[in-house]
C-alpha positions as CSV (number, residue, x, y, z in Angstrom):
1,M,-23.7,-21.3,16.1
2,L,-21.4,-18.3,16.6
3,V,-23.6,-16.2,14.3
4,K,-26.6,-17.1,16.4
5,I,-24.9,-16.0,19.6
6,V,-23.7,-12.7,18.0
7,T,-27.1,-12.0,16.7
8,L,-28.8,-12.6,20.0
9,F,-26.2,-10.4,21.7
10,L,-26.9,-7.5,19.3
11,I,-30.6,-7.9,19.7
12,G,-30.2,-7.9,23.5
13,M,-28.1,-4.7,23.3
14,A,-30.6,-3.0,21.1
15,A,-33.4,-3.9,23.6
16,V,-31.4,-2.5,26.5
17,A,-30.7,0.7,24.5
18,L,-34.5,1.1,23.8
19,I,-35.4,0.5,27.4
20,G,-32.9,3.1,28.5
21,R,-34.1,5.6,26.0
22,F,-37.7,5.2,27.1
23,R,-36.8,5.2,30.8
24,F,-34.5,8.3,30.6
25,P,-35.7,10.4,27.7
26,R,-33.5,13.3,26.6
27,I,-36.1,15.1,24.6
28,G,-36.6,18.6,26.1
29,R,-33.9,18.2,28.7
30,R,-31.5,21.0,28.7
31,S,-27.9,20.4,29.5
32,A,-26.7,22.0,32.8
33,R,-24.5,25.0,32.2
34,V,-21.3,25.1,34.1
35,A,-19.8,28.4,35.1
36,P,-16.4,29.1,33.7
37,P,-13.5,28.6,36.1
38,T,-12.3,31.5,38.2
39,I,-8.8,32.6,37.3
40,C,-6.6,34.9,39.3
41,G,-6.1,38.2,37.6
42,H,-2.6,38.6,39.0
43,C,-0.9,35.3,38.2
44,G,-3.4,33.5,36.0
45,R,-3.8,30.4,38.1
46,Y,-7.1,28.7,38.7
47,I,-8.8,29.6,42.0
48,L,-10.3,26.6,43.8
49,G,-13.1,27.2,46.2
50,K,-13.8,30.6,47.6
51,A,-10.4,31.4,49.1
52,E,-8.2,34.0,47.5
53,C,-5.2,33.1,45.4
54,S,-1.9,32.2,47.2
55,C,0.0,34.9,45.2
56,R,-2.1,37.6,46.9
57,K,-1.1,36.2,50.3
58,G,2.6,36.7,49.6
59,R,3.4,33.0,49.1
60,G,4.1,32.9,45.6
């Protein structure tokens, strides 16, 4: 009985995987390129957003 349940579960998972593959194909889809993070040239910290680094403002 346990083997039958496990087999049905695996068949169900394979069916879900095939449906997902046909619904959302990855063939020909290019991965989105992410720009490298902006790093402050003075202190080396990451700059978040478009504001300047806090070391340039005299805070640190």
